[in-house]
C-alpha positions in Angstrom: -12.2 5.2 -21.2 -14.1 5.1 -17.9 -16.5 7.7 -16.7 -18.1 7.8 -13.2 -21.0 10.1 -13.0 -22.9 10.9 -9.7 -22.1 7.6 -8.1 -23.9 7.2 -4.8 -23.9 4.0 -2.7 -25.6 3.5 0.7 -24.9 0.5 2.8 -26.7 -0.3 6.0 -28.4 3.2 6.0 -25.0 4.9 5.7 -23.9 6.8 2.6 -20.5 5.3 1.6 -20.0 7.1 -1.7 -21.8 10.4 -2.2 -22.4 11.8 -5.7 -18.8 10.8 -6.8 -17.8 11.8 -10.3 -14.5 11.2 -12.2 -13.4 10.9 -15.8 -10.4 8.6 -16.1 -8.0 9.0 -18.9 -7.8 6.4 -21.7 -5.0 3.8 -21.1 -4.3 5.5 -17.8 -2.8 3.7 -14.8 -4.9 5.0 -12.0 -4.2 4.3 -8.3 -7.4 4.4 -6.2 -6.5 5.4 -2.6 -8.4 6.4 0.5 -8.5 5.7 4.2 -9.6 2.3 5.5 -13.4 2.1 5.2 -13.6 5.0 2.7 -15.4 2.8 0.2 -12.6 1.9 -2.3 -13.5 -1.8 -2.6 -17.2 -0.8 -2.8 -16.5 1.5 -5.7 -14.5 -1.2 -7.5 -17.4 -3.6 -7.1 -19.8 -1.0 -8.6 -17.5 -0.5 -11.6 -17.2 -4.3 -12.0 -21.0 -4.6 -12.0 -21.1 -6.7 -8.8 -22.9 -4.0 -6.8 -25.6 -1.7 -8.0 -25.2 2.0 -7.1 -28.2 3.8 -5.6 -27.6 6.6 -8.1 -25.3 7.5 -10.9 -23.8 5.5 -13.8 -20.6 3.9 -14.9 -19.9 4.3 -18.7 -17.3 2.6 -20.9 -16.8 2.4 -24.6 -19.1 -0.3 -26.1 -17.5 -3.7 -26.4 -14.9 -3.0 -23.7 -13.8 -6.1 -21.8 -13.5 -5.6 -18.0 -11.4 -7.9 -15.8 -11.7 -8.2 -12.0 -10.6 -10.9 -9.5 -13.4 -12.7 -7.7 -13.3 -12.9 -3.9 -13.0 -16.7 -3.9 -9.7 -18.3 -4.9 -9.9 -20.9 -7.6 -9.6 -24.5 -6.6 -10.1 -28.1 -7.8 -8.0 -30.6 -9.8 -7.0 -28.1 -12.5 -3.4 -26.9 -12.5 -2.3 -23.2 -12.4 -1.2 -23.5 -16.0 -4.5 -24.9 -17.1 -6.5 -22.3 -15.1 -4.5 -19.4 -16.6 -4.9 -20.7 -20.2 -8.6 -21.1 -19.7 -8.9 -17.5 -18.7 -8.7 -16.5 -22.4 -12.2 -17.7 -23.1 -12.1 -16.8 -26.8 -9.0 -18.8 -27.4 -10.4 -21.8 -25.3 -13.6 -21.8 -27.3 -11.8 -21.5 -30.7 -9.4 -24.3 -29.8 -12.3 -26.6 -28.8 -14.2 -25.7 -32.0 -11.1 -26.4 -34.1 -11.1 -30.0 -32.9 -14.8 -30.7 -33.6 -15.6 -28.4 -36.6 -16.3 -30.2 -39.9 -17.2 -27.2 -42.0 -14.0 -26.3 -44.0 -15.0 -22.7 -44.4 -15.7 -22.2 -40.7 -12.6 -24.1 -39.8 -10.6 -21.7 -41.9 -12.2 -18.8 -40.1 -11.4 -20.4 -36.7 -7.7 -20.8 -37.7 -7.5 -17.3 -39.0 -8.8 -15.9 -35.7 -6.4 -18.1 -33.7 -3.5 -16.7 -35.7 -4.9 -13.1 -35.2 -5.0 -13.5 -31.4 -1.5 -15.2 -31.4 -3.0 -18.3 -29.8 0.2 -20.2 -30.5 2.2 -18.0 -28.1 -0.4 -18.3 -25.3 1.2 -21.2 -23.5 4.6 -19.5 -23.2 2.9 -16.2 -22.2 0.9 -18.1 -19.5 4.1 -19.8 -18.2 6.0 -16.5 -18.1 3.3 -14.8 -16.0 3.2 -17.7 -13.6 7.0 -17.7 -13.3 6.9 -14.0 -12.5 4.4 -14.6 -9.7 6.5 -17.3 -8.2 5.4 -20.6 -9.8 8.3 -22.7 -11.0 7.8 -25.4 -13.7 6.8 -28.1 -11.2 4.3 -25.8 -9.3 2.6 -24.8 -12.5 1.4 -28.4 -13.0 0.3 -29.3 -9.5 -3.4 -29.3 -8.7 -4.8 -26.1 -7.3 -6.2 -27.8 -4.2 -2.6 -28.5 -3.1 -1.9 -24.8 -2.7 -2.7 -22.4 0.1 -5.4 -19.7 -0.3 -2.7 -17.1 -0.9 -1.0 -19.0 -3.7 -4.4 -19.8 -5.3 -5.1 -16.0 -5.3 -1.9 -15.6 -7.2 -3.3 -18.0 -9.8 -6.4 -15.8 -10.0 -4.2 -12.8 -10.5 -2.2 -14.6 -13.2 -5.4 -15.6 -15.0 -6.6 -12.0 -15.0 -3.4 -10.6 -16.3 -3.3 -13.3 -19.0 -6.8 -12.4 -20.2 -5.7 -8.8 -21.0 -9.0 -7.0 -20.5 -9.5 -3.4 -21.7 -10.1 -2.3 -18.1 -8.0 -4.1 -15.5 -9.4 -3.8 -12.0 -7.0 -4.8 -9.2 -7.9 -4.6 -5.5 -4.8 -4.8 -3.4 -3.0 -7.1 -5.9 0.2 -7.3 -3.9 -1.3 -8.6 -0.6 -0.5 -12.2 -1.4 2.9 -11.5 -3.1 6.5 -11.4 -1.9 8.8 -8.6 -2.8 10.2 -10.5 -5.8 6.7 -11.0 -7.3 5.8 -7.4 -6.6 8.8 -6.2 -8.6 7.7 -8.4 -11.5 4.1 -7.2 -11.3 5.3 -3.6 -11.3 7.1 -4.1 -14.6 4.1 -6.0 -16.1 1.7 -3.2 -15.2 4.0 -0.4 -16.4 3.8 -1.9 -19.9 0.1 -2.9 -19.8 -1.5 -1.6 -23.0 -4.9 -0.8 -21.6 -6.5 1.1 -18.7 -5.7 0.0 -15.1 -7.5 0.9 -11.9 -5.8 -0.5 -8.9 -6.4 -0.2 -5.1 -3.1 -0.2 -3.3 -1.7 1.2 0.0 2.0 0.7 -1.0 3.7 4.0 -1.6 6.6 2.5 -3.8 4.2 0.3 -5.8 2.0 3.3 -6.6 5.0 5.5 -7.4 6.4 2.9 -9.8 3.2 2.0 -11.6 0.5 4.6 -11.7 0.3 7.9 -13.6 -2.8 9.3 -11.8 -4.1 9.1 -8.2 -7.9 8.9 -7.7 -8.5 9.9 -4.1 -11.7 8.8 -2.4 -12.4 10.9 0.7 -15.7 11.7 2.4 -17.6 10.0 -0.4 -16.1 12.2 -3.1 -13.5 11.5 -5.8 -10.6 13.8 -6.8 -8.2 12.9 -9.6 -4.5 14.0 -9.2 -1.8 13.7 -11.9 1.3 11.7 -11.0 2.2 9.0 -8.5 1.7 8.9 -4.8 4.5 11.3 -3.9 3.1 13.9 -6.3 -0.4 13.4 -4.7 1.0 13.9 -1.2 2.7 17.1 -2.2 -0.5 18.4 -3.8 -2.6 17.3 -0.8 -0.2 18.9 1.6 -0.4 22.2 -0.3 -4.2 21.9 -0.4 -4.4 21.3 3.3 -2.1 24.2 4.0 -4.4 26.4 1.9 -7.5 25.1 3.7 -5.8 25.8 7.1 -4.9 29.3 6.0 -8.4 29.9 4.6 -10.0 28.6 7.8 -7.8 30.9 9.9 -8.8 33.9 7.7 -12.5 32.8 7.9 -12.4 32.4 11.7 -10.9 35.9 12.0 -13.6 37.3 9.7 -16.3 35.6 11.7 -14.9 37.1 14.9 -14.9 40.6 13.4 -18.5 40.2 12.1 -19.7 38.9 15.5 -18.0 41.8 17.2 -19.5 44.3 14.8 -23.0 42.9 15.2 -22.7 42.8 19.0 -21.6 46.4 19.1 -23.9 48.0 16.6 -27.2 46.1 16.6 -28.7 48.3 19.3 -27.8 51.6 17.6 -30.3 53.0 15.1 -27.7 54.5 12.9 -25.8 51.3 12.4 -28.6 48.7 12.9 -29.1 48.1 9.2 -25.3 47.6 8.6 -25.3 45.2 11.6 -28.3 43.3 10.2 -26.5 43.0 6.8 -23.4 41.6 8.5 -25.4 39.2 10.5 -26.9 37.8 7.3 -23.4 37.5 5.8 -22.3 35.7 8.9 -25.2 33.3 8.6 -24.5 32.6 4.9 -20.8 31.9 5.5 -20.1 28.2 4.9 -17.7 26.9 7.5 -14.4 25.4 6.3 -13.9 22.0 7.7 -11.1 21.7 10.2 -8.5 19.0 9.8 -9.2 16.5 12.5 -7.0 13.8 14.0 -7.9 10.3 12.7 -8.0 7.7 15.5 -7.2 5.0 12.9 -3.7 6.4 12.8 -3.0 5.6 16.4 -0.2 3.1 17.2 1.7 3.3 20.5 3.7 0.3 21.6 4.2 0.1 25.4 7.9 0.3 26.3 9.3 -2.9 27.8 11.6 -3.0 30.8 15.3 -3.4 30.0 17.0 -6.7 29.4 20.7 -7.4 28.9 21.7 -8.5 25.4 21.4 -10.9 23.7 17.7 -11.6 23.6 18.1 -14.6 21.3 21.0 -16.6 19.9 20.8 -19.3 17.3 23.9 -21.6 16.9 23.8 -24.0 13.9 20.1 -24.4 14.6 17.6 -26.2 12.3 13.9 -25.6 12.0 11.0 -27.3 10.3 8.0 -29.5 10.8 8.1 -33.1 11.9 11.0 -34.7 10.0 11.1 -32.0 7.3 13.8 -29.5 7.7 13.0 -26.1 6.2 16.0 -24.2 7.5 19.5 -25.4 8.6 22.7 -24.0 10.0 21.1 -20.9 11.4 23.5 -18.5 13.2 21.7 -15.4 14.4 21.9 -13.0 17.3 19.2 -10.6 18.3 19.9 -7.7 20.7 17.3 -5.4 22.4 17.8 -2.6 20.0 17.8 -4.6 16.7 15.6 -3.8 13.8 15.7 -6.8 11.4 13.9 -7.4 8.1 13.6 -10.9 6.8 13.9 -11.0 3.0 13.3 -13.8 0.5 10.6 -15.4 -1.6 7.4 -16.8 -0.1 8.0 -20.4 0.7 11.7 -20.0 1.5 11.1 -20.1 5.3 10.6 -16.6 6.5 7.5 -17.6 8.5 9.3 -20.7 9.8 12.2 -18.5 11.1 9.7 -16.1 12.7 7.9 -18.9 14.4 11.2 -20.3 15.7 12.1 -16.9 17.2 8.6 -16.6 18.7 9.2 -20.1 20.4 6.3 -21.6 18.5 8.8 -24.1 17.1 11.7 -25.7 18.8 15.0 -26.3 17.0 15.3 -29.8 15.4 19.0 -29.6 16.1 21.6 -27.1 17.1 21.1 -24.6 19.9 18.8 -21.7 20.6 19.1 -19.7 23.8 16.8 -16.9 24.8 16.5 -14.6 27.8 14.3 -16.2 30.4 12.5 -12.9 31.1 11.9 -12.0 27.5 8.4 -11.4 26.3 7.5 -11.7 22.6 4.7 -10.2 20.7 4.1 -12.2 17.4 1.7 -10.7 14.8 0.3 -12.8 11.9 -2.6 -12.4 9.5 -4.2 -15.4 11.1 -4.7 -13.5 14.3 -6.7 -10.8 12.4 -8.8 -13.5 10.8 -9.4 -15.4 14.0 -10.8 -12.5 16.0 -14.3 -13.2 17.2 -16.5 -10.9 15.1 -19.4 -10.9 17.5 -17.2 -9.5 20.4 -16.0 -6.0 21.0 -12.4 -4.8 21.3 -13.1 -4.2 25.0 -14.2 -7.8 25.5 -11.2 -9.1 23.6 -8.8 -7.1 25.7 -10.5 -7.9 29.0 -10.1 -11.6 28.2 -6.5 -11.1 27.2 -5.6 -9.1 30.4 -7.1 -11.2 33.2 -6.8 -9.4 36.6 -6.2 -6.0 35.0 -8.3 -3.1 36.1 -10.8 -1.7 33.6 -8.7 1.5 33.4 -5.6 -0.5 32.4 -7.6 -2.4 29.7 -9.0 0.8 28.3 -5.6 2.4 28.4 -4.1 -0.4 26.2 -7.0 0.0 23.8 -6.6 3.7 23.7 -2.9 3.3 22.6 -4.3 1.9 19.4 -7.2 4.3 18.8 -10.0 2.3 20.4 -11.4 5.0 22.7 -15.1 5.7 23.4 -17.6 4.0 21.2 -14.9 2.2 19.1 -14.0 0.1 22.2 -17.6 -1.3 22.3 -18.1 -1.8 18.5 -18.4 -5.4 17.4 -15.3 -6.6 15.6 -17.5 -7.6 12.6 -18.3 -4.0 12.0 -14.7 -2.8 12.1 -12.6 -2.3 8.9 -9.7 -4.6 8.1 -7.3 -1.9 9.2 -9.1 -1.5 12.5 -9.0 -5.3 13.1 -5.3 -5.3 12.4 -4.8 -2.5 15.0 -6.8 -4.6 17.5 -4.5 -7.6 16.9 -1.5 -5.4 17.4 -3.0 -4.1 20.6 -3.6 -7.6 21.9 -0.1 -8.9 21.2 1.6 -5.9 22.9 -0.6 -5.9 26.0 2.3 -7.1 28.2 4.9 -4.7 26.7 7.0 -7.3 24.8 10.8 -7.0 24.5 10.7 -8.4 20.9 8.0 -7.7 18.3 7.8 -10.2 15.4 5.5 -8.8 12.7 4.6 -11.0 9.7 3.0 -8.8 7.0 1.5 -6.2 9.4 0.5 -3.7 6.7 -1.9 -5.8 4.5 -5.0 -4.1 5.8 -3.6 -0.7 6.6 -3.9 2.4 4.3 -1.0 4.6 3.4 -1.4 7.0 6.3 -1.8 4.2 8.8 1.4 2.6 7.5 3.2 5.8 8.1 1.9 6.0 11.6 3.0 2.4 12.2 6.5 3.3 10.9 6.7 6.1 13.4 5.5 3.9 16.2 8.0 1.2 15.4 10.8 3.8 15.3 9.7 5.1 18.7 9.4 1.6 20.2 12.3 0.8 22.5 12.3 -3.0 22.0 13.6 -5.2 19.2 11.7 -5.7 15.9 11.8 -8.5 13.4 9.6 -7.7 10.4 8.4 -9.6 7.3 6.8 -7.4 4.7 6.7 -6.8 0.9 6.2 -3.0 1.6 9.6 -1.6 0.6 9.0 1.8 2.2 8.1 0.1 5.5 11.3 -2.0 5.4 13.5 1.0 4.4 12.2 3.2 7.2 12.3 0.6 10.0 15.0 -1.9 9.4 18.8 -1.5 9.9 19.7 -5.2 9.5 18.6 -7.3 6.5 18.5 -11.1 6.8 18.0 -13.1 3.6 16.2 -16.4 4.0 17.1 -18.5 1.0 18.5 -21.8 -0.1 17.5 -23.5 3.2 19.3 -21.1 5.6 19.4 -17.4 6.7 22.3 -15.1 6.4 23.0 -11.4 6.8 22.5 -9.4 3.6 25.1 -6.6 3.3 23.4 -3.7 1.7 20.2 -1.6 1.6 16.7 -2.4 0.3 17.7 -0.9 -3.1 20.8 -3.2 -3.2 18.5 -6.1 -2.5 16.2 -5.1 -5.3 19.2 -4.9 -7.6 20.3 -8.3 -6.4 16.9 -9.8 -7.2 16.8 -8.3 -10.7 20.3 -9.5 -11.4 19.6 -13.0 -10.1 16.2 -13.5 -11.8 16.2 -11.3 -14.9 13.5 -13.2 -16.7 10.7 -13.2 -14.1 11.7 -9.7 -12.9 11.7 -8.1 -16.3 9.0 -10.2 -17.9 11.0 -11.8 -20.7 14.2 -13.4 -21.7 17.4 -11.8 -23.1 17.4 -11.4 -26.9 18.9 -14.3 -28.8 22.5 -13.9 -29.9 23.5 -11.7 -26.9 26.6 -12.8 -25.1 25.7 -13.6 -21.5 28.8 -12.0 -20.2 28.1 -8.8 -22.1 24.5 -9.0 -21.0 25.5 -9.2 -17.3 27.9 -6.3 -17.8 25.2 -4.3 -19.4 22.8 -5.1 -16.7 25.3 -4.1 -14.0 26.0 -0.8 -15.8 22.2 -0.2 -16.1 21.8 -0.8 -12.4 24.5 1.6 -11.5 23.0 4.3 -13.8 19.6 3.5 -12.3 20.8 3.9 -8.7 22.5 7.2 -9.6 19.3 8.5 -11.2 17.2 7.2 -8.3 19.4 9.1 -5.9 19.2 12.2 -8.1 15.4 12.0 -8.2 15.2 11.6 -4.4 17.6 14.5 -3.8 15.4 16.7 -6.1 12.3 15.5 -4.4 13.8 16.3 -0.9 14.7 19.8 -2.2 11.2 20.2 -3.6 9.6 19.2 -0.3 11.9 21.7 1.6 11.1 24.5 -0.8 7.4 23.7 -0.7 7.4 23.8 3.1 9.2 27.2 3.0 6.6 28.5 0.6 3.8 27.3 2.9 5.5 29.1 5.8 5.5 32.3 3.7 1.9 31.9 2.8 1.1 31.5 6.5 3.0 34.7 7.3 1.1 36.5 4.5 -2.3 35.4 5.7 -1.8 35.2 9.5 1.4 37.1 10.6 0.6 36.4 14.3 1.2 32.6 13.9 4.2 33.0 11.5 7.8 32.1 12.3 9.6 35.1 14.0 11.9 35.6 11.1 9.1 35.8 8.6 6.8 37.9 10.9 9.3 40.7 10.8 9.1 41.0 7.0 6.8 43.4 5.1 4.2 42.1 2.7 6.3 43.3 -0.2 9.4 41.4 1.1 7.3 38.3 1.6 5.9 38.5 -1.9 9.4 38.9 -3.4 10.7 35.9 -1.4 7.7 33.8 -2.5 8.3 34.7 -6.2 12.0 33.7 -5.9 10.8 30.4 -4.3 8.5 29.7 -7.1 11.4 29.9 -9.6 13.4 27.5 -7.5 10.5 25.1 -7.1 10.0 25.0 -10.8 13.7 24.2 -11.3 13.5 21.5 -8.6 10.4 20.0 -10.3 12.2 20.0 -13.6 15.2 18.3 -12.1 13.0 15.7 -10.4 11.0 15.1 -13.6 14.2 14.7 -15.7 15.8 12.2 -13.3 12.5 10.3 -12.8 11.9 10.0 -16.6 15.5 8.9 -17.2 15.2 6.3 -14.5 12.0 5.0 -15.9 13.6 4.8 -19.3 16.3 2.5 -17.9 13.9 0.2 -16.0 11.2 0.1 -18.7 
């Protein structure tokens, strides 16, 4: 379907993509991943024809239609519904022609074509897509200019999905979505009948949608079968192999150097020494895995405060005379990890701003510790950074009176050491700017971190580093995110913001997803229940399906955990075989024959675990499909 051959792109004198080649499977769902700044969006723009590559070519079957969201959100007096309908340009042109055409033969052709493309069902399809992305009936018919930029980008996404191109290019499609809309989008993309290439950093989203991972690293492309978890396993194995190969090569280099040094001066062995010196010169070094500073997050520990940090007692919050949330009863203690759940527009950000003391209660009571310091992160802080200044200048202004060493130490906690500290913000990647914003809001070691969508600009590895840093942080955390993995790994309390209030949600993230799917079956599943089905029976069937799905999901995760354990054990045996000196003591004692036997037995168990994981995963997908 899509072939990339020798793609090279240079920007600002730097090679971003270097002779990258990949052949994507027809009707494949491919996730394009890579570190921040690796060139993913650049590659998507090359494929979309918005940027010309310095070398190479992009080929697709003749007549293929390509769909890509423009950078600017749609606006004007048109409504979301009208904008989405207009995205099917062929239908729009035929409808206009049908109203003005006077040639009966041409009019018949027009009506035949309208029937062929199912133009009559287009309005209901457009409405269903908009509902799935969070637009109710009233919102669908409001002018676009009345929506925020994020909601207008949802309209752009809806229009793209409605147009049904042969190649669907999506660059971080979930960034402007809440969790409910992400679930709907997953289901939509799983059943999409053509090729999808999407850039995403969300582990669960990738696992649930794609069947291949296209990894962009050091300017090169590598295609892996499976979802993100499968890619990580394959990458870990490859890294272990590279590490073992490098260790073997380093040992060989040392032997060759030693031989050359000892035998070059002797006439009887000079020729052999010269031969080994040439072999040493020809030996291509194996790259060593290096630490990536973009994965650095280290929140300074706050001093201890007695609980509670904040108490809300029948408090209301809103803007002016408009109440968004009422009857709020909430207590936050120093060790709490709270995730705020709910659709966009229900008041999650309002509650976050109330807790951050950016809003005062309209009524009721809110008490907070007088010594409490709060760090509040929003996307606006990332966007408002002065692009002409450096991280060092930003932090120096934010820490008046602090020594230069203290300023640089805070920057170093977030990976801004050396030249990075004096690089203009405009030249930093989106992920680096997000790290700088986090560094700024935590400069005074806050007792409470409030994070509103902190992962939007972070790649998968950086998100994992943020998860680890939050788990190591000794203060309280309140987080708003549509990244399920982030919420699952960091939150131990869930608060649902819905119906004008906030209440504790008793259950896990999986339970919340099941709750969403049961509450909103049409937008979540992309369609209505079949006619003639008893609603009570349908609810019972849905509940049984959820139970089976949860059991299969647990089975898949158990098999996956077993697979990871066995793979790690196999890697340890490989290490013992290639470098006994660095092996675990128990393995170092075994002979090569014993190690090989143990490895063969592990291979059998790994195959069984893979089969169990595949069986459970396919059964789960069959239920949710």
